[in-house]
Rosetta silent file (secondary structure, phi, psi, omega in degrees, C-alpha in Angstrom):
SEQUENCE: MTATGYAQALRTEGARLTAIAAEAEASDGALQRRVRSCPDWDLEALLEHCCGVWTFVGSSVAAGSPIDRASITRPAGQVSQWHAEAFGRLLEVMEARRPGEAVWTFDPDRQVIDFWWRRMTHEATLHRWDAESALGVAPAPIEAGLAVDGIDELFEFAIGVRQPTVFAGNGETVHLHATDADGEWVVTRTPDGIEVEHAHRRCDVAARGSAQDLLLFVWGRGGTDQLETFGDGSLLTDWQRLVRI
SCORE:     score description
SCORE:     0.000 S_00000001
   1 L     0.000  152.092  177.895    9.253  -12.619  -10.081 S_00000001
   2 L   -88.590  165.437  176.461    9.019  -16.354   -9.480 S_00000001
   3 H   -59.046  -37.432  178.193   11.846  -18.614   -8.343 S_00000001
   4 H   -63.834  -41.335  178.058   11.903  -20.053  -11.862 S_00000001
   5 H   -62.330  -44.533  176.719   12.272  -16.574  -13.327 S_00000001
   6 H   -61.352  -45.352 -176.954   15.167  -15.749  -11.030 S_00000001
   7 H   -60.723  -42.827  179.087   16.858  -19.074  -11.779 S_00000001
   8 H   -63.406  -45.336 -179.230   16.628  -18.536  -15.538 S_00000001
   9 H   -65.576  -41.487 -178.252   17.965  -15.000  -15.297 S_00000001
  10 H   -63.966  -44.301  178.773   20.759  -15.992  -12.922 S_00000001
  11 H   -59.959  -43.199 -179.275   21.969  -18.814  -15.159 S_00000001
  12 H   -62.881  -48.119 -176.661   21.996  -16.490  -18.171 S_00000001
  13 H   -68.397  -39.637  178.638   23.849  -13.687  -16.419 S_00000001
  14 H   -64.762  -41.794  178.182   26.363  -16.022  -14.763 S_00000001
  15 H   -63.054  -38.177  178.954   27.147  -17.756  -18.045 S_00000001
  16 H   -66.571  -37.909  177.580   27.686  -14.386  -19.687 S_00000001
  17 H   -63.995  -40.734  176.027   30.124  -13.360  -16.941 S_00000001
  18 H   -61.753  -42.439  178.964   32.124  -16.540  -17.491 S_00000001
  19 H   -64.646  -39.976  178.263   32.173  -15.809  -21.235 S_00000001
  20 H   -61.827  -42.771  178.831   33.278  -12.213  -20.604 S_00000001
  21 H   -59.173  -44.436 -179.909   36.142  -13.487  -18.440 S_00000001
  22 H   -66.659  -40.079  177.914   37.269  -15.824  -21.226 S_00000001
  23 H   -61.859  -42.769 -178.720   36.950  -13.069  -23.850 S_00000001
  24 H   -67.475  -38.147  178.290   39.032  -10.707  -21.735 S_00000001
  25 H   -63.592  -29.535 -178.741   41.722  -13.350  -21.147 S_00000001
  26 L   -84.382   -6.644 -177.801   42.016  -13.788  -24.913 S_00000001
  27 L  -116.608  119.553 -174.444   42.462  -10.043  -25.503 S_00000001
  28 L   -57.219  122.655  176.252   45.744   -8.494  -24.413 S_00000001
  29 L    83.267   -4.225 -175.245   45.235   -6.028  -21.564 S_00000001
  30 H   -66.263  -34.989 -178.946   41.452   -6.407  -21.401 S_00000001
  31 H   -66.371  -17.832 -179.278   41.452   -7.681  -17.816 S_00000001
  32 H   -96.665    5.892  177.105   43.150   -4.440  -16.754 S_00000001
  33 L   -68.899  139.733 -178.767   40.487   -2.166  -18.225 S_00000001
  34 E   -71.817  147.652  176.169   38.899    0.085  -15.627 S_00000001
  35 L  -100.219  104.632 -173.234   35.292   -0.475  -14.591 S_00000001
  36 L   -59.869  -35.118 -177.439   33.780    3.010  -14.721 S_00000001
  37 L   -80.502  -11.741  175.755   30.793    2.069  -12.559 S_00000001
  38 L  -133.930   75.062 -165.601   33.105    0.535   -9.911 S_00000001
  39 L   -61.197  -16.673  177.843   36.073    2.931  -10.106 S_00000001
  40 L   -81.351   -6.810 -172.860   38.254    1.074   -7.601 S_00000001
  41 L  -117.936  148.203  158.869   38.308   -2.033   -9.802 S_00000001
  42 E   -95.865  179.260 -173.667   39.637   -3.166  -13.113 S_00000001
  43 H   -62.651  -37.759  179.586   37.793   -5.939  -14.947 S_00000001
  44 H   -63.540  -41.394  178.661   39.859   -8.687  -13.316 S_00000001
  45 H   -64.865  -37.782  176.826   39.089   -7.330   -9.837 S_00000001
  46 H   -61.523  -45.606 -179.362   35.382   -7.192  -10.692 S_00000001
  47 H   -66.595  -37.908  176.353   35.412  -10.821  -11.798 S_00000001
  48 H   -63.437  -39.271  176.026   37.358  -11.841   -8.690 S_00000001
  49 H   -58.729  -47.179  179.692   34.730  -10.051   -6.593 S_00000001
  50 H   -60.111  -44.223  178.384   31.979  -12.050   -8.305 S_00000001
  51 H   -58.926  -41.459  179.068   33.859  -15.301   -7.720 S_00000001
  52 H   -64.697  -38.498  178.372   34.217  -14.382   -4.054 S_00000001
  53 H   -64.967  -48.040 -178.887   30.496  -13.641   -3.750 S_00000001
  54 H   -60.435  -40.645 -179.366   29.471  -16.927   -5.386 S_00000001
  55 H   -66.946  -45.334 -178.849   31.899  -18.810   -3.133 S_00000001
  56 H   -61.730  -48.920 -176.799   30.802  -17.029    0.042 S_00000001
  57 H   -67.647  -47.691 -179.393   27.081  -17.491   -0.573 S_00000001
  58 H   -60.027  -44.102 -178.842   27.305  -21.071   -1.808 S_00000001
  59 H   -70.442  -37.416 -178.983   29.552  -22.145    1.063 S_00000001
  60 H   -69.613  -40.888  176.627   27.545  -20.246    3.695 S_00000001
  61 H   -63.447  -43.162  179.753   24.229  -21.706    2.554 S_00000001
  62 H   -63.767  -36.942 -177.529   25.777  -25.174    2.529 S_00000001
  63 H   -82.108  -21.501 -178.034   27.267  -24.660    6.010 S_00000001
  64 L    86.720    5.291  178.111   24.148  -23.071    7.505 S_00000001
  65 L  -162.693  160.186 -175.646   26.063  -20.007    8.712 S_00000001
  66 L   -67.000  132.601  176.106   28.409  -17.407    7.197 S_00000001
  67 L   -81.155  166.245  176.448   31.909  -18.634    6.440 S_00000001
  68 L   -73.759  117.654 -179.298   35.009  -16.538    7.095 S_00000001
  69 H   -59.549  -30.009 -179.620   35.525  -14.375    4.008 S_00000001
  70 H   -64.739  -16.635  179.559   39.275  -14.455    4.651 S_00000001
  71 H   -78.632   -9.594 -178.042   39.179  -18.171    3.848 S_00000001
  72 L   -89.148  115.014  178.344   38.289  -17.398    0.213 S_00000001
  73 L  -128.421  150.709 -179.339   41.425  -17.247   -1.922 S_00000001
  74 L   -72.229  127.468  177.068   41.865  -17.305   -5.663 S_00000001
  75 L   -75.165  165.859  175.455   42.960  -20.719   -6.902 S_00000001
  76 L   -63.225  148.248  177.899   45.714  -21.175   -9.449 S_00000001
  77 L   114.576 -175.136 -175.517   44.593  -20.736  -13.032 S_00000001
  78 L   -80.474  152.843 -177.836   42.571  -18.283  -15.060 S_00000001
  79 H   -66.658  -28.540  177.827   39.787  -16.201  -13.582 S_00000001
  80 H   -63.723  -38.062  177.747   37.330  -17.601  -16.143 S_00000001
  81 H   -67.096  -43.960  178.059   37.896  -21.091  -14.752 S_00000001
  82 H   -59.771  -44.300 -178.774   37.439  -19.886  -11.183 S_00000001
  83 H   -62.210  -46.171 -179.237   34.248  -18.094  -12.163 S_00000001
  84 H   -59.851  -41.936 -177.986   32.792  -21.119  -13.933 S_00000001
  85 H   -71.564  -44.828 -178.294   33.550  -23.378  -10.963 S_00000001
  86 H   -66.323  -40.544 -179.821   32.394  -20.961   -8.239 S_00000001
  87 H   -70.000  -39.735  177.143   29.212  -20.093  -10.092 S_00000001
  88 H   -61.915  -40.009  177.979   28.477  -23.721  -10.852 S_00000001
  89 H   -66.018  -40.733  177.346   28.883  -24.617   -7.183 S_00000001
  90 H   -57.702  -49.364  179.943   26.553  -21.769   -6.166 S_00000001
  91 H   -60.988  -41.891  179.966   23.835  -23.043   -8.497 S_00000001
  92 H   -58.602  -45.235 -179.157   24.335  -26.597   -7.273 S_00000001
  93 H   -66.050  -45.680 -176.236   23.865  -25.562   -3.631 S_00000001
  94 H   -69.369  -38.835 -178.335   20.846  -23.340   -4.318 S_00000001
  95 H   -69.912  -16.758  177.231   19.096  -25.806   -6.608 S_00000001
  96 L   -79.248   -8.579  179.859   19.309  -28.449   -3.867 S_00000001
  97 L  -102.357  141.029  176.843   16.984  -26.306   -1.704 S_00000001
  98 L   -76.348  150.397  172.654   13.219  -26.199   -2.125 S_00000001
  99 L   -54.168  133.568 -179.482   11.483  -22.817   -2.578 S_00000001
 100 L    85.035   -3.628 -179.016   10.736  -21.441    0.876 S_00000001
 101 L   -69.142  139.487 -178.668   13.325  -23.674    2.572 S_00000001
 102 E   -72.144  130.123  174.909   14.995  -22.063    5.584 S_00000001
 103 L  -145.077  166.761  173.892   18.656  -21.074    5.095 S_00000001
 104 L   -72.127  138.002  172.644   21.028  -18.502    6.520 S_00000001
 105 L  -143.308  173.791  175.547   20.821  -15.047    4.866 S_00000001
 106 L   -71.722  -23.469 -171.985   21.862  -11.458    5.541 S_00000001
 107 L   -98.361  113.440 -176.974   18.237  -10.447    6.141 S_00000001
 108 L   -62.932  -19.823 -179.097   16.877  -11.481    9.568 S_00000001
 109 L   -93.710   -6.171 -179.173   13.310  -11.272    8.227 S_00000001
 110 L  -137.099   75.176 -179.591   13.916  -13.467    5.152 S_00000001
 111 L   -93.980   58.954 -178.920   15.826  -16.570    6.177 S_00000001
 112 E  -137.876  157.150 -176.526   14.804  -18.578    3.114 S_00000001
 113 H   -62.133  -27.509  179.339   16.540  -19.690   -0.081 S_00000001
 114 H   -57.176  -34.315  177.271   14.277  -17.420   -2.130 S_00000001
 115 H   -55.502  -44.937 -175.875   16.224  -14.447   -0.727 S_00000001
 116 H   -72.868  -33.959  175.131   19.406  -15.720   -2.364 S_00000001
 117 H   -58.375  -43.180 -179.670   17.786  -16.422   -5.739 S_00000001
 118 H   -69.734  -48.455 -176.425   16.734  -12.784   -5.852 S_00000001
 119 H   -62.794  -45.057 -178.585   19.944  -11.328   -4.412 S_00000001
 120 H   -68.864  -34.092  176.995   22.271  -13.358   -6.622 S_00000001
 121 H   -61.853  -45.870 -178.851   20.232  -12.599   -9.737 S_00000001
 122 H   -73.145  -33.523  174.770   20.599   -8.859   -9.241 S_00000001
 123 H   -59.443  -48.063 -178.837   24.253   -9.182   -8.231 S_00000001
 124 H   -66.809  -40.795 -177.489   24.993  -11.054  -11.453 S_00000001
 125 H   -63.843  -48.619 -178.232   22.880   -8.759  -13.639 S_00000001
 126 H   -67.055  -40.104 -179.576   24.463   -5.522  -12.463 S_00000001
 127 H   -75.132  -27.133  170.518   28.004   -6.879  -12.557 S_00000001
 128 H   -63.393  -41.936  177.608   27.429   -8.336  -16.022 S_00000001
 129 H   -62.396  -44.002  177.429   26.419   -4.824  -17.083 S_00000001
 130 H   -58.040  -46.888 -174.584   29.562   -3.453  -15.409 S_00000001
 131 H   -66.745  -42.844  178.465   31.781   -6.018  -17.129 S_00000001
 132 H   -64.564  -38.760  177.732   30.354   -5.459  -20.603 S_00000001
 133 H   -61.747  -41.277  179.969   30.736   -1.713  -20.142 S_00000001
 134 H   -65.012  -34.256  178.356   34.388   -2.205  -19.163 S_00000001
 135 H   -72.166  -13.129  179.931   34.980   -4.294  -22.295 S_00000001
 136 L    85.384   15.694  175.585   33.689   -1.403  -24.373 S_00000001
 137 L  -104.743  155.877  177.598   30.703   -3.239  -25.823 S_00000001
 138 L   -67.797  119.897 -178.907   27.102   -2.104  -25.541 S_00000001
 139 L   -61.125  141.836  174.362   25.697   -3.958  -22.521 S_00000001
 140 L   -60.367  141.958 -178.379   22.815   -6.297  -23.225 S_00000001
 141 L   -63.260  150.760  174.543   19.544   -4.738  -22.057 S_00000001
 142 L   -95.513  122.980 -176.466   18.127   -5.566  -18.654 S_00000001
 143 L   -56.736  140.464 -170.717   14.553   -6.820  -18.987 S_00000001
 144 H   -59.907  -42.981  179.969   12.073   -4.264  -17.638 S_00000001
 145 H   -63.914  -38.557  177.455   10.394   -6.569  -15.113 S_00000001
 146 H   -66.708  -38.583  178.742   13.762   -7.630  -13.727 S_00000001
 147 H   -64.036  -42.694  177.067   14.825   -3.977  -13.498 S_00000001
 148 H   -59.191  -44.493  179.892   11.680   -3.069  -11.542 S_00000001
 149 H   -64.759  -34.721  177.379   12.369   -5.923   -9.147 S_00000001
 150 H   -65.642  -35.093  175.367   15.955   -4.733   -8.771 S_00000001
 151 H   -67.574  -44.684  176.931   14.731   -1.296   -7.707 S_00000001
 152 H   -57.652  -42.607 -177.372   12.369   -2.900   -5.204 S_00000001
 153 H   -65.031  -38.007  177.789   15.220   -5.009   -3.841 S_00000001
 154 H   -59.856  -45.993 -179.278   17.411   -1.956   -3.351 S_00000001
 155 H   -67.916  -39.387 -174.377   14.730   -0.254   -1.269 S_00000001
 156 H   -77.615  -37.782 -173.638   13.795   -3.397    0.664 S_00000001
 157 H  -118.044  -57.929 -172.696   17.254   -4.811    1.368 S_00000001
 158 H   -58.800  -39.579  173.655   20.265   -2.829    0.155 S_00000001
 159 H   -97.152  -51.110 -172.747   18.979    0.309    1.858 S_00000001
 160 L   -56.268  -36.419 -178.083   16.159   -0.989    4.058 S_00000001
 161 L  -104.700  -46.057 -170.525   18.308   -3.572    5.848 S_00000001
 162 L   -85.921  -36.054 -177.024   21.958   -2.760    5.161 S_00000001
 163 L  -137.456   63.061 -169.104   22.037    1.052    5.066 S_00000001
 164 L   -63.681  -24.109 -176.300   18.715    2.241    6.518 S_00000001
 165 L  -107.323    8.988 -172.180   19.773    5.848    7.220 S_00000001
 166 L   -62.210  -30.377 -178.272   21.896    6.516    4.127 S_00000001
 167 L  -118.716   32.501  177.910   19.260    8.805    2.528 S_00000001
 168 L   -61.445  155.635 -178.788   17.696   10.202    5.697 S_00000001
 169 L  -164.204 -150.755 -173.993   16.263   13.705    5.465 S_00000001
 170 L  -130.846   46.934  175.197   13.518   16.036    6.567 S_00000001
 171 L    94.174    2.223  178.456   10.420   15.044    4.633 S_00000001
 172 L   -65.263  148.538 -175.525   11.689   15.629    1.077 S_00000001
 173 E  -125.359  143.926 -179.823    9.994   13.421   -1.518 S_00000001
 174 E  -129.239  130.982  177.123   11.214   11.748   -4.716 S_00000001
 175 E  -112.545  124.173  174.762    8.982   10.135   -7.337 S_00000001
 176 E  -111.019  134.607 -173.424   10.443    7.520   -9.684 S_00000001
 177 E  -137.815  113.066  174.790    8.298    6.398  -12.617 S_00000001
 178 E   -77.503  133.087 -176.309    9.140    3.607  -15.069 S_00000001
 179 L   -94.429   -9.248 -176.447    7.774    4.346  -18.518 S_00000001
 180 L  -123.118   12.848 -179.323    8.009    0.818  -19.935 S_00000001
 181 L  -159.519  167.705  178.877    6.827   -1.305  -16.992 S_00000001
 182 L   -82.416   87.169 -178.164    4.511   -1.219  -14.011 S_00000001
 183 L  -153.723  112.288  174.096    6.856    0.512  -11.583 S_00000001
 184 E  -139.463  141.435 -178.280    6.359    3.693   -9.554 S_00000001
 185 E  -139.198  136.287  169.295    7.893    4.645   -6.236 S_00000001
 186 E  -111.562  118.192 -178.865    7.458    7.575   -3.862 S_00000001
 187 E  -106.914  121.509  177.732   10.473    7.898   -1.579 S_00000001
 188 E  -110.114  124.829  178.172   10.088   10.079    1.496 S_00000001
 189 E   -84.020  123.923  177.365   13.216   11.097    3.388 S_00000001
 190 E  -121.432  165.435  178.666   12.666   11.044    7.153 S_00000001
 191 L   -60.316  -21.863 -179.076   15.139   11.616   10.004 S_00000001
 192 L   -96.999   -2.838 -177.232   15.190    7.835   10.574 S_00000001
 193 E   137.331 -154.580 -177.542   15.660    6.851    6.937 S_00000001
 194 E  -107.355  150.783  168.762   13.409    6.442    3.928 S_00000001
 195 E  -116.616  132.823 -174.586    9.801    5.398    3.551 S_00000001
 196 E  -122.732  131.494  176.084    8.883    3.906    0.169 S_00000001
 197 E  -126.224  146.979  167.554    5.441    3.523   -1.361 S_00000001
 198 L   -85.851   98.044 -172.294    4.295    2.187   -4.728 S_00000001
 199 L  -156.030  166.142  175.956    2.297    5.279   -5.587 S_00000001
 200 L  -126.503  113.635  174.245    1.793    8.132   -8.017 S_00000001
 201 L  -162.463  165.708 -178.459    1.635   11.648   -6.631 S_00000001
 202 L   -67.219  132.509 -179.237    3.285   15.029   -6.858 S_00000001
 203 L  -130.517  177.251  179.721    6.682   15.124   -5.132 S_00000001
 204 L   -65.365  -31.862  175.008    9.549   17.568   -4.705 S_00000001
 205 E  -146.414  146.476  176.165   11.273   15.932   -7.664 S_00000001
 206 E  -127.860  144.579  175.984   10.208   13.362  -10.233 S_00000001
 207 E  -132.616  125.478 -178.806   12.342   11.221  -12.531 S_00000001
 208 E  -119.012  142.089  176.233   10.846    9.290  -15.447 S_00000001
 209 E   176.075 -177.781  177.968   12.551    6.792  -17.704 S_00000001
 210 L   -63.422  156.405  178.884   12.858    3.174  -18.690 S_00000001
 211 H   -59.089  -38.354  178.702   13.003    0.666  -15.871 S_00000001
 212 H   -62.868  -45.869 -178.805   16.599   -0.125  -16.844 S_00000001
 213 H   -65.128  -36.479  175.701   17.666    3.524  -16.718 S_00000001
 214 H   -66.743  -41.907  177.861   15.983    3.970  -13.326 S_00000001
 215 H   -59.286  -47.744 -178.871   17.669    0.797  -12.048 S_00000001
 216 H   -64.239  -34.729  177.507   21.081    1.994  -13.203 S_00000001
 217 H   -66.059  -52.631 -173.821   20.481    5.384  -11.610 S_00000001
 218 H   -68.166  -25.818  178.144   19.420    4.118   -8.186 S_00000001
 219 L   -92.420   11.955  174.077   22.265    1.563   -8.130 S_00000001
 220 L    76.482   27.491 -178.650   24.861    4.219   -8.965 S_00000001
 221 L  -120.972    8.382  178.367   25.488    3.225  -12.568 S_00000001
 222 L  -158.795  153.445  179.937   23.768    5.986  -14.485 S_00000001
 223 L   -97.662 -166.735 -179.320   23.064    9.675  -14.188 S_00000001
 224 H   -86.414   -3.918 -177.611   19.995   11.759  -14.750 S_00000001
 225 H   -65.484  -23.625  177.918   20.891   12.466  -18.381 S_00000001
 226 H   -90.679    0.417 -176.014   18.917    9.367  -19.430 S_00000001
 227 L  -115.638  154.136  172.058   15.902   10.423  -17.353 S_00000001
 228 E   -95.076  120.608 -173.625   13.210   13.061  -17.706 S_00000001
 229 E  -120.708  150.853  179.463   13.235   15.073  -14.487 S_00000001
 230 E  -140.216  136.459  173.921   10.955   17.688  -12.943 S_00000001
 231 E    99.101 -148.932 -171.652   11.374   19.724   -9.767 S_00000001
 232 L   -79.581   92.653 -177.049   14.225   19.967   -7.296 S_00000001
 233 L   -65.979  -16.129  179.580   17.080   18.172   -9.011 S_00000001
 234 H   -62.940  -25.271  178.081   19.338   18.644   -5.991 S_00000001
 235 H   -69.177  -34.986  176.024   17.550   15.688   -4.380 S_00000001
 236 H   -71.257  -36.176  174.189   18.691   13.438   -7.220 S_00000001
 237 H   -63.163  -40.219  176.016   22.208   14.820   -6.834 S_00000001
 238 H   -58.641  -42.828  179.756   21.980   13.985   -3.129 S_00000001
 239 H   -58.608  -48.615 -178.651   21.048   10.415   -4.055 S_00000001
 240 H   -62.398  -33.357 -178.039   24.098   10.076   -6.310 S_00000001
 241 H   -78.007  -37.404 -170.429   26.346   11.524   -3.622 S_00000001
 242 H   -94.920  -35.940 -171.881   25.007    9.587   -0.623 S_00000001
 243 L   -89.494  106.426  179.336   23.846    6.204   -1.879 S_00000001
 244 L  -126.299   95.216 -174.875   26.859    3.959   -2.441 S_00000001
 245 L   -98.216    0.000    0.000   25.727    0.332   -2.493 S_00000001
């Protein structure tokens, strides 16, 4: 995806999260609904988490180094107002940087603003899906190309950088195949972590489905019931048990 594509998607998803917050505030008890995909949170806690992320990233990029997370506190007022302000500030900071401009990031190999456009887009997209699910409405679909990119990002950063050994193994292989987009992955479990290739070949287990359903599965928001699977299903169960991003 291009920087423009990320920016468009991020604005859309962030605006929807602000709207969800306002909708929940107007409905008695809605902010206390549990978020099934994030079982430790109710909807208000999920929205507060998003506000904290937008504040942390926007302030850290502006400062050139990570701020103290303990300095982030919820201001007086409704969570929808906090979300609108924190998200607006994040966009303001990011839009002031040119594509490819050097900034602080979590990834030592990608110290550029482009990292944050991608990371924030997927953060907003997945949590928008979480929030709509908690409200009891059918979540808006995640565009297939964005879903493919979200799977790539999980392998490259969420696991590759942050949790490199979470799915370590002894040579077992998993094939993921998107049926509605150009997306295939062969994941090999090694004692040091995973190796990922964009490839098509026979593996110990294969899972086929829409890019959205694969994205929700690998990010811990969907099971295998929406996927067509072949082979050793215990490897997919291992994924659900071990991978907690």
